[in-house]
mmCIF file of the N, C-alpha and C atoms, coordinates in Angstrom:
data_MODEL
# 
_entry.id   MODEL 
# 
loop_
_atom_site.group_PDB 
_atom_site.id 
_atom_site.type_symbol 
_atom_site.label_atom_id 
_atom_site.label_alt_id 
_atom_site.label_comp_id 
_atom_site.label_asym_id 
_atom_site.label_entity_id 
_atom_site.label_seq_id 
_atom_site.pdbx_PDB_ins_code 
_atom_site.Cartn_x 
_atom_site.Cartn_y 
_atom_site.Cartn_z 
_atom_site.occupancy 
_atom_site.B_iso_or_equiv 
_atom_site.pdbx_formal_charge 
_atom_site.auth_seq_id 
_atom_site.auth_comp_id 
_atom_site.auth_asym_id 
_atom_site.auth_atom_id 
_atom_site.pdbx_PDB_model_num 
ATOM 1   N N  . MET A 1 1  ? 2.673  -10.196 -27.642 1.00 0.00 ? 1  MET A N  1 
ATOM 2   C CA . MET A 1 1  ? 3.312  -11.497 -27.522 1.00 0.00 ? 1  MET A CA 1 
ATOM 3   C C  . MET A 1 1  ? 4.874  -11.282 -27.546 1.00 0.00 ? 1  MET A C  1 
ATOM 4   N N  . LYS A 1 2  ? 4.629  -11.011 -29.265 1.00 0.00 ? 2  LYS A N  1 
ATOM 5   C CA . LYS A 1 2  ? 6.344  -10.469 -29.387 1.00 0.00 ? 2  LYS A CA 1 
ATOM 6   C C  . LYS A 1 2  ? 7.317  -9.400  -28.749 1.00 0.00 ? 2  LYS A C  1 
ATOM 7   N N  . ARG A 1 3  ? 6.602  -8.312  -27.860 1.00 0.00 ? 3  ARG A N  1 
ATOM 8   C CA . ARG A 1 3  ? 7.212  -7.425  -27.421 1.00 0.00 ? 3  ARG A CA 1 
ATOM 9   C C  . ARG A 1 3  ? 7.464  -7.670  -25.830 1.00 0.00 ? 3  ARG A C  1 
ATOM 10  N N  . VAL A 1 4  ? 6.669  -8.736  -25.513 1.00 0.00 ? 4  VAL A N  1 
ATOM 11  C CA . VAL A 1 4  ? 6.920  -9.219  -23.879 1.00 0.00 ? 4  VAL A CA 1 
ATOM 12  C C  . VAL A 1 4  ? 8.153  -10.135 -24.215 1.00 0.00 ? 4  VAL A C  1 
ATOM 13  N N  . VAL A 1 5  ? 8.375  -10.936 -25.286 1.00 0.00 ? 5  VAL A N  1 
ATOM 14  C CA . VAL A 1 5  ? 9.116  -12.260 -25.227 1.00 0.00 ? 5  VAL A CA 1 
ATOM 15  C C  . VAL A 1 5  ? 10.707 -10.944 -25.364 1.00 0.00 ? 5  VAL A C  1 
ATOM 16  N N  . LEU A 1 6  ? 10.965 -9.840  -26.300 1.00 0.00 ? 6  LEU A N  1 
ATOM 17  C CA . LEU A 1 6  ? 11.699 -8.975  -26.528 1.00 0.00 ? 6  LEU A CA 1 
ATOM 18  C C  . LEU A 1 6  ? 12.424 -8.644  -25.091 1.00 0.00 ? 6  LEU A C  1 
ATOM 19  N N  . PHE A 1 7  ? 11.657 -8.202  -24.491 1.00 0.00 ? 7  PHE A N  1 
ATOM 20  C CA . PHE A 1 7  ? 11.469 -7.743  -23.112 1.00 0.00 ? 7  PHE A CA 1 
ATOM 21  C C  . PHE A 1 7  ? 12.170 -8.740  -22.327 1.00 0.00 ? 7  PHE A C  1 
ATOM 22  N N  . LEU A 1 8  ? 11.631 -9.554  -22.313 1.00 0.00 ? 8  LEU A N  1 
ATOM 23  C CA . LEU A 1 8  ? 12.343 -11.019 -21.211 1.00 0.00 ? 8  LEU A CA 1 
ATOM 24  C C  . LEU A 1 8  ? 13.931 -11.126 -21.907 1.00 0.00 ? 8  LEU A C  1 
ATOM 25  N N  . LEU A 1 9  ? 13.905 -10.973 -22.951 1.00 0.00 ? 9  LEU A N  1 
ATOM 26  C CA . LEU A 1 9  ? 15.337 -11.457 -23.370 1.00 0.00 ? 9  LEU A CA 1 
ATOM 27  C C  . LEU A 1 9  ? 16.525 -10.343 -23.433 1.00 0.00 ? 9  LEU A C  1 
ATOM 28  N N  . THR A 1 10 ? 15.920 -9.423  -23.898 1.00 0.00 ? 10 THR A N  1 
ATOM 29  C CA . THR A 1 10 ? 17.003 -8.185  -23.136 1.00 0.00 ? 10 THR A CA 1 
ATOM 30  C C  . THR A 1 10 ? 17.275 -8.158  -21.956 1.00 0.00 ? 10 THR A C  1 
ATOM 31  N N  . ASN A 1 11 ? 15.980 -8.409  -20.781 1.00 0.00 ? 11 ASN A N  1 
ATOM 32  C CA . ASN A 1 11 ? 16.683 -8.232  -19.637 1.00 0.00 ? 11 ASN A CA 1 
ATOM 33  C C  . ASN A 1 11 ? 17.438 -9.040  -18.939 1.00 0.00 ? 11 ASN A C  1 
ATOM 34  N N  . ILE A 1 12 ? 17.550 -10.558 -19.908 1.00 0.00 ? 12 ILE A N  1 
ATOM 35  C CA . ILE A 1 12 ? 18.338 -11.567 -19.090 1.00 0.00 ? 12 ILE A CA 1 
ATOM 36  C C  . ILE A 1 12 ? 19.631 -11.134 -19.899 1.00 0.00 ? 12 ILE A C  1 
ATOM 37  N N  . ALA A 1 13 ? 19.654 -10.797 -20.892 1.00 0.00 ? 13 ALA A N  1 
ATOM 38  C CA . ALA A 1 13 ? 21.048 -10.733 -21.505 1.00 0.00 ? 13 ALA A CA 1 
ATOM 39  C C  . ALA A 1 13 ? 21.896 -9.558  -20.654 1.00 0.00 ? 13 ALA A C  1 
ATOM 40  N N  . VAL A 1 14 ? 20.950 -8.594  -20.101 1.00 0.00 ? 14 VAL A N  1 
ATOM 41  C CA . VAL A 1 14 ? 22.116 -7.376  -19.259 1.00 0.00 ? 14 VAL A CA 1 
ATOM 42  C C  . VAL A 1 14 ? 21.946 -8.195  -18.083 1.00 0.00 ? 14 VAL A C  1 
ATOM 43  N N  . MET A 1 15 ? 21.174 -9.209  -17.638 1.00 0.00 ? 15 MET A N  1 
ATOM 44  C CA . MET A 1 15 ? 21.619 -10.095 -16.154 1.00 0.00 ? 15 MET A CA 1 
ATOM 45  C C  . MET A 1 15 ? 22.756 -10.640 -17.002 1.00 0.00 ? 15 MET A C  1 
ATOM 46  N N  . VAL A 1 16 ? 22.913 -11.427 -17.655 1.00 0.00 ? 16 VAL A N  1 
ATOM 47  C CA . VAL A 1 16 ? 24.027 -12.238 -17.912 1.00 0.00 ? 16 VAL A CA 1 
ATOM 48  C C  . VAL A 1 16 ? 25.495 -11.332 -18.386 1.00 0.00 ? 16 VAL A C  1 
ATOM 49  N N  . VAL A 1 17 ? 25.529 -10.363 -18.531 1.00 0.00 ? 17 VAL A N  1 
ATOM 50  C CA . VAL A 1 17 ? 26.471 -9.426  -19.091 1.00 0.00 ? 17 VAL A CA 1 
ATOM 51  C C  . VAL A 1 17 ? 26.791 -8.736  -17.663 1.00 0.00 ? 17 VAL A C  1 
ATOM 52  N N  . LEU A 1 18 ? 25.738 -8.802  -16.867 1.00 0.00 ? 18 LEU A N  1 
ATOM 53  C CA . LEU A 1 18 ? 26.679 -8.007  -15.534 1.00 0.00 ? 18 LEU A CA 1 
ATOM 54  C C  . LEU A 1 18 ? 27.139 -9.044  -14.528 1.00 0.00 ? 18 LEU A C  1 
ATOM 55  N N  . SER A 1 19 ? 27.118 -10.570 -14.638 1.00 0.00 ? 19 SER A N  1 
ATOM 56  C CA . SER A 1 19 ? 27.167 -11.376 -14.320 1.00 0.00 ? 19 SER A CA 1 
ATOM 57  C C  . SER A 1 19 ? 28.623 -11.279 -14.459 1.00 0.00 ? 19 SER A C  1 
ATOM 58  N N  . ILE A 1 20 ? 28.655 -11.942 -16.040 1.00 0.00 ? 20 ILE A N  1 
ATOM 59  C CA . ILE A 1 20 ? 30.206 -11.935 -16.695 1.00 0.00 ? 20 ILE A CA 1 
ATOM 60  C C  . ILE A 1 20 ? 31.234 -11.278 -15.914 1.00 0.00 ? 20 ILE A C  1 
ATOM 61  N N  . SER A 1 21 ? 30.476 -9.694  -16.389 1.00 0.00 ? 21 SER A N  1 
ATOM 62  C CA . SER A 1 21 ? 31.518 -9.012  -15.955 1.00 0.00 ? 21 SER A CA 1 
ATOM 63  C C  . SER A 1 21 ? 32.090 -8.406  -14.517 1.00 0.00 ? 21 SER A C  1 
ATOM 64  N N  . ALA A 1 22 ? 31.311 -9.063  -13.818 1.00 0.00 ? 22 ALA A N  1 
ATOM 65  C CA . ALA A 1 22 ? 31.452 -8.878  -12.169 1.00 0.00 ? 22 ALA A CA 1 
ATOM 66  C C  . ALA A 1 22 ? 32.115 -10.139 -11.767 1.00 0.00 ? 22 ALA A C  1 
ATOM 67  N N  . ARG A 1 23 ? 32.255 -11.301 -12.695 1.00 0.00 ? 23 ARG A N  1 
ATOM 68  C CA . ARG A 1 23 ? 33.500 -12.278 -12.391 1.00 0.00 ? 23 ARG A CA 1 
ATOM 69  C C  . ARG A 1 23 ? 34.751 -11.921 -12.921 1.00 0.00 ? 23 ARG A C  1 
ATOM 70  N N  . ILE A 1 24 ? 34.732 -11.187 -14.164 1.00 0.00 ? 24 ILE A N  1 
ATOM 71  C CA . ILE A 1 24 ? 36.159 -10.774 -14.874 1.00 0.00 ? 24 ILE A CA 1 
ATOM 72  C C  . ILE A 1 24 ? 36.857 -9.692  -14.247 1.00 0.00 ? 24 ILE A C  1 
ATOM 73  N N  . LEU A 1 25 ? 35.956 -8.848  -13.598 1.00 0.00 ? 25 LEU A N  1 
ATOM 74  C CA . LEU A 1 25 ? 36.922 -7.974  -13.006 1.00 0.00 ? 25 LEU A CA 1 
ATOM 75  C C  . LEU A 1 25 ? 37.083 -8.160  -11.148 1.00 0.00 ? 25 LEU A C  1 
ATOM 76  N N  . GLY A 1 26 ? 36.331 -9.023  -10.980 1.00 0.00 ? 26 GLY A N  1 
ATOM 77  C CA . GLY A 1 26 ? 36.784 -9.551  -9.912  1.00 0.00 ? 26 GLY A CA 1 
ATOM 78  C C  . GLY A 1 26 ? 35.793 -8.887  -8.828  1.00 0.00 ? 26 GLY A C  1 
ATOM 79  N N  . ILE A 1 27 ? 34.474 -8.380  -9.069  1.00 0.00 ? 27 ILE A N  1 
ATOM 80  C CA . ILE A 1 27 ? 33.965 -7.767  -7.931  1.00 0.00 ? 27 ILE A CA 1 
ATOM 81  C C  . ILE A 1 27 ? 32.966 -9.029  -7.234  1.00 0.00 ? 27 ILE A C  1 
ATOM 82  N N  . ASP A 1 28 ? 32.670 -9.920  -7.556  1.00 0.00 ? 28 ASP A N  1 
ATOM 83  C CA . ASP A 1 28 ? 31.866 -10.679 -6.869  1.00 0.00 ? 28 ASP A CA 1 
ATOM 84  C C  . ASP A 1 28 ? 32.892 -11.468 -5.982  1.00 0.00 ? 28 ASP A C  1 
ATOM 85  N N  . ARG A 1 29 ? 33.902 -11.667 -6.098  1.00 0.00 ? 29 ARG A N  1 
ATOM 86  C CA . ARG A 1 29 ? 35.082 -11.992 -4.793  1.00 0.00 ? 29 ARG A CA 1 
ATOM 87  C C  . ARG A 1 29 ? 35.065 -10.670 -3.358  1.00 0.00 ? 29 ARG A C  1 
ATOM 88  N N  . PHE A 1 30 ? 34.834 -9.587  -4.291  1.00 0.00 ? 30 PHE A N  1 
ATOM 89  C CA . PHE A 1 30 ? 35.164 -8.754  -3.078  1.00 0.00 ? 30 PHE A CA 1 
ATOM 90  C C  . PHE A 1 30 ? 33.642 -8.581  -2.448  1.00 0.00 ? 30 PHE A C  1 
ATOM 91  N N  . LEU A 1 31 ? 32.721 -8.606  -2.953  1.00 0.00 ? 31 LEU A N  1 
ATOM 92  C CA . LEU A 1 31 ? 31.508 -8.635  -2.414  1.00 0.00 ? 31 LEU A CA 1 
ATOM 93  C C  . LEU A 1 31 ? 31.346 -9.922  -1.178  1.00 0.00 ? 31 LEU A C  1 
ATOM 94  N N  . THR A 1 32 ? 31.469 -11.382 -1.912  1.00 0.00 ? 32 THR A N  1 
ATOM 95  C CA . THR A 1 32 ? 31.928 -12.372 -1.180  1.00 0.00 ? 32 THR A CA 1 
ATOM 96  C C  . THR A 1 32 ? 32.230 -12.236 0.001   1.00 0.00 ? 32 THR A C  1 
ATOM 97  N N  . VAL A 1 33 ? 33.602 -11.488 -0.053  1.00 0.00 ? 33 VAL A N  1 
ATOM 98  C CA . VAL A 1 33 ? 34.454 -11.179 1.202   1.00 0.00 ? 33 VAL A CA 1 
ATOM 99  C C  . VAL A 1 33 ? 33.983 -10.401 2.200   1.00 0.00 ? 33 VAL A C  1 
ATOM 100 N N  . ASN A 1 34 ? 33.201 -9.256  1.810   1.00 0.00 ? 34 ASN A N  1 
ATOM 101 C CA . ASN A 1 34 ? 32.273 -8.286  2.455   1.00 0.00 ? 34 ASN A CA 1 
ATOM 102 C C  . ASN A 1 34 ? 30.903 -8.684  3.265   1.00 0.00 ? 34 ASN A C  1 
ATOM 103 N N  . GLY A 1 35 ? 30.893 -10.317 2.591   1.00 0.00 ? 35 GLY A N  1 
ATOM 104 C CA . GLY A 1 35 ? 29.023 -10.216 3.001   1.00 0.00 ? 35 GLY A CA 1 
ATOM 105 C C  . GLY A 1 35 ? 28.192 -10.476 2.585   1.00 0.00 ? 35 GLY A C  1 
ATOM 106 N N  . LEU A 1 36 ? 28.059 -10.199 0.972   1.00 0.00 ? 36 LEU A N  1 
ATOM 107 C CA . LEU A 1 36 ? 27.274 -10.066 0.189   1.00 0.00 ? 36 LEU A CA 1 
ATOM 108 C C  . LEU A 1 36 ? 27.197 -11.136 -0.673  1.00 0.00 ? 36 LEU A C  1 
ATOM 109 N N  . ASN A 1 37 ? 26.101 -11.955 -1.216  1.00 0.00 ? 37 ASN A N  1 
ATOM 110 C CA . ASN A 1 37 ? 26.062 -12.805 -1.965  1.00 0.00 ? 37 ASN A CA 1 
ATOM 111 C C  . ASN A 1 37 ? 25.769 -12.485 -3.270  1.00 0.00 ? 37 ASN A C  1 
ATOM 112 N N  . MET A 1 38 ? 26.558 -12.394 -4.538  1.00 0.00 ? 38 MET A N  1 
ATOM 113 C CA . MET A 1 38 ? 26.393 -11.772 -5.717  1.00 0.00 ? 38 MET A CA 1 
ATOM 114 C C  . MET A 1 38 ? 24.940 -12.556 -6.362  1.00 0.00 ? 38 MET A C  1 
ATOM 115 N N  . GLY A 1 39 ? 24.832 -13.493 -6.325  1.00 0.00 ? 39 GLY A N  1 
ATOM 116 C CA . GLY A 1 39 ? 23.794 -14.123 -7.152  1.00 0.00 ? 39 GLY A CA 1 
ATOM 117 C C  . GLY A 1 39 ? 22.332 -14.128 -6.200  1.00 0.00 ? 39 GLY A C  1 
ATOM 118 N N  . MET A 1 40 ? 22.324 -13.626 -5.138  1.00 0.00 ? 40 MET A N  1 
ATOM 119 C CA . MET A 1 40 ? 21.123 -12.771 -4.172  1.00 0.00 ? 40 MET A CA 1 
ATOM 120 C C  . MET A 1 40 ? 20.795 -11.538 -4.826  1.00 0.00 ? 40 MET A C  1 
ATOM 121 N N  . LEU A 1 41 ? 22.196 -10.624 -4.929  1.00 0.00 ? 41 LEU A N  1 
ATOM 122 C CA . LEU A 1 41 ? 21.960 -9.467  -5.336  1.00 0.00 ? 41 LEU A CA 1 
ATOM 123 C C  . LEU A 1 41 ? 21.721 -9.322  -6.667  1.00 0.00 ? 41 LEU A C  1 
ATOM 124 N N  . LEU A 1 42 ? 21.942 -10.224 -7.353  1.00 0.00 ? 42 LEU A N  1 
ATOM 125 C CA . LEU A 1 42 ? 21.405 -10.139 -9.020  1.00 0.00 ? 42 LEU A CA 1 
ATOM 126 C C  . LEU A 1 42 ? 20.266 -10.591 -9.350  1.00 0.00 ? 42 LEU A C  1 
ATOM 127 N N  . ALA A 1 43 ? 19.552 -10.987 -8.016  1.00 0.00 ? 43 ALA A N  1 
ATOM 128 C CA . ALA A 1 43 ? 18.485 -11.669 -8.310  1.00 0.00 ? 43 ALA A CA 1 
ATOM 129 C C  . ALA A 1 43 ? 17.510 -10.527 -7.948  1.00 0.00 ? 43 ALA A C  1 
ATOM 130 N N  . PHE A 1 44 ? 17.991 -9.790  -6.914  1.00 0.00 ? 44 PHE A N  1 
ATOM 131 C CA . PHE A 1 44 ? 16.895 -8.707  -6.219  1.00 0.00 ? 44 PHE A CA 1 
ATOM 132 C C  . PHE A 1 44 ? 17.260 -7.647  -7.142  1.00 0.00 ? 44 PHE A C  1 
ATOM 133 N N  . ALA A 1 45 ? 18.025 -7.321  -8.205  1.00 0.00 ? 45 ALA A N  1 
ATOM 134 C CA . ALA A 1 45 ? 18.178 -6.429  -9.240  1.00 0.00 ? 45 ALA A CA 1 
ATOM 135 C C  . ALA A 1 45 ? 17.282 -6.946  -10.305 1.00 0.00 ? 45 ALA A C  1 
ATOM 136 N N  . ALA A 1 46 ? 17.118 -8.295  -10.562 1.00 0.00 ? 46 ALA A N  1 
ATOM 137 C CA . ALA A 1 46 ? 16.245 -8.724  -11.808 1.00 0.00 ? 46 ALA A CA 1 
ATOM 138 C C  . ALA A 1 46 ? 15.425 -8.246  -11.198 1.00 0.00 ? 46 ALA A C  1 
ATOM 139 N N  . LEU A 1 47 ? 14.676 -8.470  -9.927  1.00 0.00 ? 47 LEU A N  1 
ATOM 140 C CA . LEU A 1 47 ? 13.563 -8.440  -9.580  1.00 0.00 ? 47 LEU A CA 1 
ATOM 141 C C  . LEU A 1 47 ? 13.086 -7.069  -9.523  1.00 0.00 ? 47 LEU A C  1 
ATOM 142 N N  . ILE A 1 48 ? 13.903 -6.055  -9.609  1.00 0.00 ? 48 ILE A N  1 
ATOM 143 C CA . ILE A 1 48 ? 13.234 -4.401  -9.053  1.00 0.00 ? 48 ILE A CA 1 
ATOM 144 C C  . ILE A 1 48 ? 13.367 -4.152  -10.737 1.00 0.00 ? 48 ILE A C  1 
ATOM 145 N N  . GLY A 1 49 ? 14.386 -4.477  -11.507 1.00 0.00 ? 49 GLY A N  1 
ATOM 146 C CA . GLY A 1 49 ? 14.570 -3.968  -12.874 1.00 0.00 ? 49 GLY A CA 1 
ATOM 147 C C  . GLY A 1 49 ? 13.270 -4.678  -13.632 1.00 0.00 ? 49 GLY A C  1 
ATOM 148 N N  . PHE A 1 50 ? 13.366 -5.823  -13.466 1.00 0.00 ? 50 PHE A N  1 
ATOM 149 C CA . PHE A 1 50 ? 12.382 -6.807  -14.764 1.00 0.00 ? 50 PHE A CA 1 
ATOM 150 C C  . PHE A 1 50 ? 10.501 -6.136  -13.938 1.00 0.00 ? 50 PHE A C  1 
ATOM 151 N N  . GLY A 1 51 ? 10.529 -5.660  -12.808 1.00 0.00 ? 51 GLY A N  1 
ATOM 152 C CA . GLY A 1 51 ? 9.020  -4.843  -12.196 1.00 0.00 ? 51 GLY A CA 1 
ATOM 153 C C  . GLY A 1 51 ? 9.179  -3.810  -13.138 1.00 0.00 ? 51 GLY A C  1 
ATOM 154 N N  . GLY A 1 52 ? 10.132 -2.729  -12.661 1.00 0.00 ? 52 GLY A N  1 
ATOM 155 C CA . GLY A 1 52 ? 10.076 -1.403  -13.463 1.00 0.00 ? 52 GLY A CA 1 
ATOM 156 C C  . GLY A 1 52 ? 9.889  -1.640  -15.036 1.00 0.00 ? 52 GLY A C  1 
ATOM 157 N N  . SER A 1 53 ? 10.456 -2.183  -15.630 1.00 0.00 ? 53 SER A N  1 
ATOM 158 C CA . SER A 1 53 ? 10.363 -2.568  -17.153 1.00 0.00 ? 53 SER A CA 1 
ATOM 159 C C  . SER A 1 53 ? 9.113  -3.066  -17.608 1.00 0.00 ? 53 SER A C  1 
ATOM 160 N N  . PHE A 1 54 ? 8.791  -3.987  -16.886 1.00 0.00 ? 54 PHE A N  1 
ATOM 161 C CA . PHE A 1 54 ? 7.161  -4.120  -16.923 1.00 0.00 ? 54 PHE A CA 1 
ATOM 162 C C  . PHE A 1 54 ? 6.277  -3.348  -17.076 1.00 0.00 ? 54 PHE A C  1 
ATOM 163 N N  . ILE A 1 55 ? 6.693  -2.934  -15.987 1.00 0.00 ? 55 ILE A N  1 
ATOM 164 C CA . ILE A 1 55 ? 5.072  -1.735  -15.899 1.00 0.00 ? 55 ILE A CA 1 
ATOM 165 C C  . ILE A 1 55 ? 5.055  -0.906  -16.589 1.00 0.00 ? 55 ILE A C  1 
ATOM 166 N N  . SER A 1 56 ? 6.834  -0.129  -17.071 1.00 0.00 ? 56 SER A N  1 
ATOM 167 C CA . SER A 1 56 ? 6.581  0.673   -18.304 1.00 0.00 ? 56 SER A CA 1 
ATOM 168 C C  . SER A 1 56 ? 6.270  0.249   -19.498 1.00 0.00 ? 56 SER A C  1 
ATOM 169 N N  . LEU A 1 57 ? 6.749  -1.208  -19.721 1.00 0.00 ? 57 LEU A N  1 
ATOM 170 C CA . LEU A 1 57 ? 6.203  -1.577  -21.023 1.00 0.00 ? 57 LEU A CA 1 
ATOM 171 C C  . LEU A 1 57 ? 4.797  -1.636  -21.194 1.00 0.00 ? 57 LEU A C  1 
ATOM 172 N N  . MET A 1 58 ? 3.761  -2.084  -20.267 1.00 0.00 ? 58 MET A N  1 
ATOM 173 C CA . MET A 1 58 ? 2.667  -2.314  -19.978 1.00 0.00 ? 58 MET A CA 1 
ATOM 174 C C  . MET A 1 58 ? 1.768  -0.707  -20.459 1.00 0.00 ? 58 MET A C  1 
ATOM 175 N N  . MET A 1 59 ? 2.349  0.177   -19.871 1.00 0.00 ? 59 MET A N  1 
ATOM 176 C CA . MET A 1 59 ? 2.096  1.729   -19.720 1.00 0.00 ? 59 MET A CA 1 
ATOM 177 C C  . MET A 1 59 ? 2.245  2.217   -21.543 1.00 0.00 ? 59 MET A C  1 
ATOM 178 N N  . SER A 1 60 ? 3.284  1.632   -21.602 1.00 0.00 ? 60 SER A N  1 
ATOM 179 C CA . SER A 1 60 ? 3.708  2.170   -23.067 1.00 0.00 ? 60 SER A CA 1 
ATOM 180 C C  . SER A 1 60 ? 2.639  2.334   -24.219 1.00 0.00 ? 60 SER A C  1 
ATOM 181 N N  . LYS A 1 61 ? 2.271  0.812   -24.481 1.00 0.00 ? 61 LYS A N  1 
ATOM 182 C CA . LYS A 1 61 ? 1.070  0.926   -25.329 1.00 0.00 ? 61 LYS A CA 1 
ATOM 183 C C  . LYS A 1 61 ? -0.114 1.971   -24.919 1.00 0.00 ? 61 LYS A C  1 
ATOM 184 N N  . THR A 1 62 ? -0.479 1.922   -23.808 1.00 0.00 ? 62 THR A N  1 
ATOM 185 C CA . THR A 1 62 ? -1.761 2.820   -23.432 1.00 0.00 ? 62 THR A CA 1 
ATOM 186 C C  . THR A 1 62 ? -1.202 4.130   -23.209 1.00 0.00 ? 62 THR A C  1 
ATOM 187 N N  . MET A 1 63 ? -0.013 4.904   -23.390 1.00 0.00 ? 63 MET A N  1 
ATOM 188 C CA . MET A 1 63 ? 0.241  6.174   -23.594 1.00 0.00 ? 63 MET A CA 1 
ATOM 189 C C  . MET A 1 63 ? 0.037  6.226   -24.897 1.00 0.00 ? 63 MET A C  1 
ATOM 190 N N  . ALA A 1 64 ? 0.562  5.872   -25.952 1.00 0.00 ? 64 ALA A N  1 
ATOM 191 C CA . ALA A 1 64 ? 0.949  5.445   -27.130 1.00 0.00 ? 64 ALA A CA 1 
ATOM 192 C C  . ALA A 1 64 ? -0.369 5.732   -27.974 1.00 0.00 ? 64 ALA A C  1 
ATOM 193 N N  . LYS A 1 65 ? -1.386 4.785   -27.119 1.00 0.00 ? 65 LYS A N  1 
ATOM 194 C CA . LYS A 1 65 ? -3.036 4.992   -28.248 1.00 0.00 ? 65 LYS A CA 1 
ATOM 195 C C  . LYS A 1 65 ? -3.811 6.454   -27.589 1.00 0.00 ? 65 LYS A C  1 
ATOM 196 N N  . TRP A 1 66 ? -3.340 6.855   -26.256 1.00 0.00 ? 66 TRP A N  1 
ATOM 197 C CA . TRP A 1 66 ? -3.909 8.033   -25.865 1.00 0.00 ? 66 TRP A CA 1 
ATOM 198 C C  . TRP A 1 66 ? -3.211 9.249   -26.660 1.00 0.00 ? 66 TRP A C  1 
ATOM 199 N N  . SER A 1 67 ? -1.974 9.204   -27.227 1.00 0.00 ? 67 SER A N  1 
ATOM 200 C CA . SER A 1 67 ? -1.237 10.356  -27.782 1.00 0.00 ? 67 SER A CA 1 
ATOM 201 C C  . SER A 1 67 ? -1.462 10.750  -29.470 1.00 0.00 ? 67 SER A C  1 
ATOM 202 N N  . THR A 1 68 ? -2.253 9.646   -29.836 1.00 0.00 ? 68 THR A N  1 
ATOM 203 C CA . THR A 1 68 ? -2.977 9.587   -31.289 1.00 0.00 ? 68 THR A CA 1 
ATOM 204 C C  . THR A 1 68 ? -4.297 10.300  -31.414 1.00 0.00 ? 68 THR A C  1 
# 
């Protein structure tokens, strides 16, 4: 349970840093002018990132047990 909570907190922190960085650097305004929604782009990135990370997290315990 602890590793899942740490996993979620880490991924949320990464998404927050990306969002803040995009606002500070003005990337969100550039994307909006070109027809991209920054919020939806971050949501899609979170979905793909969380999915891949979660699969890796679930596989890591099994792989560690197999290697010993």
